[in-house]
C-alpha positions in Angstrom: 3.7 96.8 124.7 6.6 99.3 124.8 4.9 101.4 122.5 1.9 101.8 124.7 4.3 102.2 127.7 5.8 105.0 126.4 2.3 106.5 124.6 1.1 106.2 128.7 4.2 108.2 130.0 3.7 110.8 127.3 0.5 111.3 128.5 1.0 111.6 132.1 4.0 113.9 131.7 2.0 116.5 129.2 2.1 120.0 130.5 -1.2 121.4 132.6 -3.8 121.0 130.5 -4.2 117.5 129.9 -5.4 117.5 126.3 -4.8 114.2 125.0 -7.3 110.9 125.9 -5.1 107.8 125.1 -7.3 104.7 124.8 -5.3 101.3 124.2 -7.3 98.2 122.9 -5.5 94.8 123.4 -6.5 92.8 120.2 -4.5 90.1 120.5 -5.2 86.3 120.6 -6.4 85.1 123.9 -3.1 82.7 124.4 -1.4 86.2 123.9 -3.3 88.0 126.0 -3.3 87.7 130.2 -7.4 88.7 130.1 -8.3 90.4 127.4 -9.8 93.4 127.9 -9.7 96.3 126.9 -7.4 99.2 128.7 -8.2 103.0 128.9 -7.2 105.6 129.9 -9.5 108.2 130.6 -8.8 111.8 131.4 -11.2 114.3 133.7 -11.2 117.0 130.8 -12.6 116.6 127.4 -10.1 115.8 125.0 -9.1 118.2 122.4 -6.8 115.5 120.9 -7.8 111.7 120.7 -4.9 108.6 120.6 -6.3 105.1 119.9 -3.9 102.5 119.7 -4.8 98.9 118.8 -2.6 95.7 119.5 -3.0 92.3 117.3 -0.6 89.7 117.1 -0.5 88.1 113.7 -2.8 84.2 113.7 0.1 83.1 111.8 3.6 82.3 111.9 5.0 82.4 107.9 7.2 85.0 108.8 7.8 88.7 108.5 6.0 89.6 105.4 2.7 87.3 106.6 2.7 89.5 109.8 3.4 92.8 107.7 0.3 91.6 105.4 -1.8 91.2 108.0 -0.8 94.2 110.2 -1.9 95.9 107.1 -5.4 94.6 106.4 -5.7 96.1 110.1 -5.1 99.5 109.0 -8.3 101.5 108.6 -6.3 104.8 107.4 -5.2 105.2 103.6 -1.3 106.1 105.2 -0.1 103.9 106.9 3.4 103.8 108.7 6.3 101.3 109.0 8.8 100.9 111.7 10.3 98.1 114.1 9.8 98.2 117.8 13.3 98.4 118.6 14.0 102.0 115.9 13.8 105.3 117.0 10.9 107.9 115.4 12.1 111.4 114.9 10.1 114.4 116.3 8.4 115.7 113.4 8.6 112.5 110.7 4.9 111.9 110.1 3.7 115.1 109.9 6.6 116.0 107.1 6.0 113.1 105.5 1.9 113.4 105.6 2.4 117.0 104.6 4.2 115.3 101.4 2.2 112.7 100.5 -1.2 115.0 100.3 0.8 118.0 98.3 2.2 114.7 96.1 -0.7 112.5 94.7 1.5 110.6 92.7 4.0 109.4 95.7 2.7 105.9 96.9 6.1 105.7 99.4 7.5 108.4 101.1 10.8 107.4 103.4 13.6 109.6 105.1 17.1 109.7 105.3 18.5 107.1 108.2 21.1 107.2 111.3 22.0 103.5 111.7 22.9 102.5 115.4 24.4 99.6 117.1 25.1 99.2 120.7 27.1 96.5 121.8 27.8 95.7 125.4 31.6 95.0 126.3 30.4 91.9 127.6 28.9 90.8 124.3 31.5 91.1 121.7 30.1 88.8 119.3 30.0 90.4 116.2 31.1 93.8 117.4 33.8 94.5 115.1 32.1 96.1 111.8 32.0 93.7 109.1 34.4 94.7 105.9 31.6 96.7 103.9 31.7 96.7 100.7 33.3 99.9 99.6 32.1 100.2 96.2 29.9 103.4 94.9 26.0 102.9 96.4 23.7 105.2 95.0 23.5 106.7 99.2 25.9 108.4 100.8 27.1 105.7 103.4 29.6 106.8 106.0 31.7 104.8 108.3 30.4 104.1 111.2 31.5 106.6 114.6 31.7 105.0 117.7 31.6 106.4 121.0 32.1 104.3 124.5 29.3 105.7 127.0 28.5 104.8 130.6 25.3 102.5 131.2 24.7 104.2 134.7 24.2 108.0 134.4 26.2 108.8 137.5 28.9 111.8 138.4 31.0 109.2 139.7 34.3 108.5 137.5 35.2 104.9 139.3 32.3 102.7 137.2 33.6 99.6 136.0 34.1 99.6 132.5 32.4 96.2 132.4 29.3 98.5 132.5 29.8 100.8 129.4 28.8 100.3 126.0 30.1 101.1 122.8 27.4 102.9 121.0 28.4 103.3 116.8 26.0 105.6 114.5 26.3 105.9 110.9 24.3 108.5 108.6 22.8 106.8 105.4 21.3 109.6 102.9 19.4 108.2 99.9 18.4 109.7 96.6 15.7 112.1 97.0 14.9 112.3 93.4 12.4 110.1 92.5 13.3 109.2 89.2 17.3 108.8 90.5 15.9 106.2 93.4 14.1 104.6 91.3 17.3 103.9 88.8 19.5 103.5 91.6 16.7 100.7 93.3 17.7 98.4 90.7 21.7 97.7 92.3 20.2 98.2 95.7 17.5 98.9 98.4 18.0 102.5 98.6 15.2 103.7 101.0 15.1 102.8 104.8 11.7 100.1 105.1 11.1 101.5 108.7 10.8 105.1 107.8 8.8 105.0 105.0 4.8 105.9 105.2 3.0 104.6 101.8 -0.4 104.5 100.5 -2.6 101.1 101.6 -4.3 101.0 98.1 -1.5 101.4 96.4 0.3 98.6 98.1 -2.6 96.6 97.8 -3.0 97.1 94.1 0.5 95.3 93.8 -0.3 92.4 96.3 1.2 93.5 99.2 4.6 92.1 100.6 4.8 88.9 98.7 5.2 85.9 101.5 7.6 83.8 99.0 10.2 86.2 100.2 12.2 85.8 103.7 15.3 88.5 103.8 14.3 91.0 101.2 10.3 91.5 101.2 10.8 95.4 101.4 13.1 95.1 98.1 10.5 93.1 96.8 7.9 95.2 97.1 9.4 98.4 95.9 10.8 96.6 92.6 7.1 95.6 92.3 6.0 99.0 92.7 8.7 101.0 90.4 8.1 98.5 87.3 4.5 97.7 87.5 3.7 100.4 84.1 5.6 102.9 82.3 4.0 105.2 84.7 5.2 104.2 87.7 8.9 105.1 87.9 9.0 108.3 90.6 6.1 106.9 93.0 8.6 106.2 95.7 10.4 109.4 97.1 12.9 110.1 100.4 12.7 113.2 102.5 16.0 115.2 103.0 15.5 114.8 106.6 16.5 111.8 108.9 13.2 110.5 110.5 14.7 107.4 112.2 17.1 106.0 114.4 17.6 102.5 112.5 18.8 100.0 115.0 21.2 97.7 113.4 22.4 93.5 115.0 25.8 92.9 113.7 25.9 89.5 112.4 28.6 87.3 114.3 27.5 83.7 114.4 27.7 81.3 111.5 23.7 81.3 111.4 23.5 85.3 111.1 26.4 85.3 108.5 24.8 82.6 106.4 21.2 84.6 106.6 22.8 87.3 105.1 24.4 85.6 102.2 21.1 84.2 101.4 19.2 88.0 101.7 21.9 89.1 98.9 20.9 86.2 96.9 17.4 86.8 97.2 17.9 90.2 96.8 19.9 89.7 93.2 17.2 87.4 92.1 14.6 90.5 92.8 16.9 93.0 91.0 17.3 91.0 87.8 13.3 89.8 87.8 13.0 94.0 87.8 15.8 94.5 85.2 14.9 91.7 83.0 11.6 93.6 82.9 12.5 96.9 81.7 15.3 94.9 78.9 12.9 93.2 76.9 10.0 95.7 77.5 11.9 97.8 74.6 10.8 94.9 72.1 7.9 96.2 72.2 7.0 98.3 68.6 8.3 96.1 66.2 9.1 93.0 68.3 12.8 92.4 66.8 15.1 91.4 69.3 18.7 93.1 68.8 21.1 90.9 68.6 23.9 92.7 70.8 21.0 93.2 73.8 19.9 88.7 73.2 23.6 88.5 73.8 23.9 90.5 77.2 20.5 89.4 78.6 21.8 85.8 78.1 25.0 87.1 80.9 22.7 89.7 82.8 22.1 88.4 85.9 26.2 87.8 86.6 26.9 91.3 84.9 24.0 92.7 87.7 26.0 90.8 90.4 29.2 92.5 89.8 27.5 95.9 89.1 26.0 95.5 93.2 29.5 94.3 93.9 32.3 94.9 91.7 34.5 94.2 94.2 33.5 90.4 94.1 35.0 90.0 90.2 37.5 87.4 90.0 38.4 88.6 86.2 38.5 92.2 84.1 36.6 90.2 81.6 33.6 90.3 84.1 34.3 94.1 84.8 34.6 94.8 80.9 30.6 92.9 80.5 29.6 94.7 83.9 30.0 98.1 82.3 28.3 97.1 78.6 25.4 95.9 80.4 25.2 99.1 82.5 25.2 101.1 79.3 21.8 98.7 78.0 20.2 98.4 81.2 20.6 102.5 81.5 19.5 103.1 77.7 16.2 100.8 78.1 15.4 102.3 81.4 15.2 106.1 80.2 13.2 104.6 77.1 11.0 102.4 79.3 10.5 105.8 81.4 10.5 108.4 78.9 7.3 109.8 79.4 7.6 109.6 83.3 11.3 111.7 83.7 12.4 115.0 83.9 15.3 116.9 82.2 17.3 116.9 85.3 16.5 113.2 86.6 17.8 112.0 83.4 20.9 114.2 83.7 21.4 112.4 87.5 20.6 109.0 86.0 23.7 109.8 83.5 26.0 111.0 86.0 24.9 107.5 88.7 26.0 105.8 85.3 29.2 107.5 84.6 30.1 106.7 88.2 29.2 102.9 87.9 31.3 102.5 84.9 34.2 104.7 86.4 34.5 102.3 89.4 34.4 99.4 87.1 37.1 100.9 85.0 38.9 101.8 87.9 39.0 98.6 90.3 40.3 96.7 87.7 43.7 98.5 87.9 44.4 97.6 92.0 42.5 94.4 91.2 44.4 92.7 88.6 47.3 95.6 87.3 47.6 97.6 84.8 48.4 95.5 82.2 45.2 93.1 83.1 42.9 96.2 83.6 39.6 96.1 81.8 39.8 97.5 78.4 36.9 97.9 77.4 35.4 99.2 81.0 38.3 102.2 80.8 37.4 103.0 77.1 33.8 103.5 78.5 35.0 105.6 81.0 37.2 107.6 78.7 34.5 108.6 75.8 31.6 109.0 78.4 34.0 111.5 80.9 36.6 112.8 78.7 37.1 115.9 81.4 38.7 113.0 83.7 42.0 112.8 82.5 43.9 113.9 85.0 42.2 111.3 87.4 43.0 108.7 85.1 47.0 109.6 84.7 46.9 109.6 88.7 45.3 105.8 88.8 48.0 105.1 86.8 50.8 106.6 88.1 49.7 105.2 91.3 49.7 101.7 90.5 53.0 102.4 88.8 54.8 103.8 91.6 53.5 101.2 94.1 
């Protein structure tokens, strides 16, 4: 209803010429609709552009995944844009995405950068404080929130009570724009904003649409199934280097919401482990011989992947060491799995990202467990892969020694 309201307002305030015809068809079920009568806002002048909005309600109540699949089934265009009702789409977003999808037929999904924002009323402080975010390396530029308190009433009167104010927090998130790097980074976090995407309907239907058994990370599951469906599917998801969506984030405050956040993290780990395992086990292709070292790593791979997704969750130097070795194996298998689908530049970006993750594992061990208990294997791997960072390692050790 909000979308229809804004669409009507857009047509009403259109510049003289009135060249847009808006038609609204309410396809909701009778129980969800007042009268079920089609609404039309007809112009008196022959329109140059015709906009048709059709409103549907999902016939089943089995969660978001089911509603998304139902909505997808009603779409008649091959290109489908996705966003939530409480988000804000930036001008020019859809036009830019459509042009990219037309010029790059290999791409199945195209997202954009996002500005995350929260609006917290002063009289509703539930969850207003920022959560303690894991400060580990993510495959996107994830900056802190910038907060500003603004008056809700636009007035020149300075005597407005502070209870009428609200705090607006904004944080930009810039995801990888290289499709190959994005595919690699997707194994460790969902690095594409779901409400910002436009995708090809046939490609989504080809992999089965949204998995309705997923309750918290249905989009993450869909992206990884697209990426791992074949050795040629790496690079089918991309991100435009422009802000295309203002993505509203609802702060976690109640115990139920915090439980949902934990369950979402657990489901996301299961999804990423399924994808990583498919890539690792796929290398037993030609001679069907399993390398013993790889077999040992795969057995503990899920635990190591959990540390790579959240390195600060490690409880011992050994977990950091195991995660570093697992990361090297995963990098090797990923590059071999997609060897015919990655450019030289993308390979270099993936290797650099892997260097950064190993460096993070090595450096975290010093403040977490002390210099004498630091993860020696992760530290040695970091030294061998990044010999030019010797001054950074010395500075880290010296700062720990003097602290």
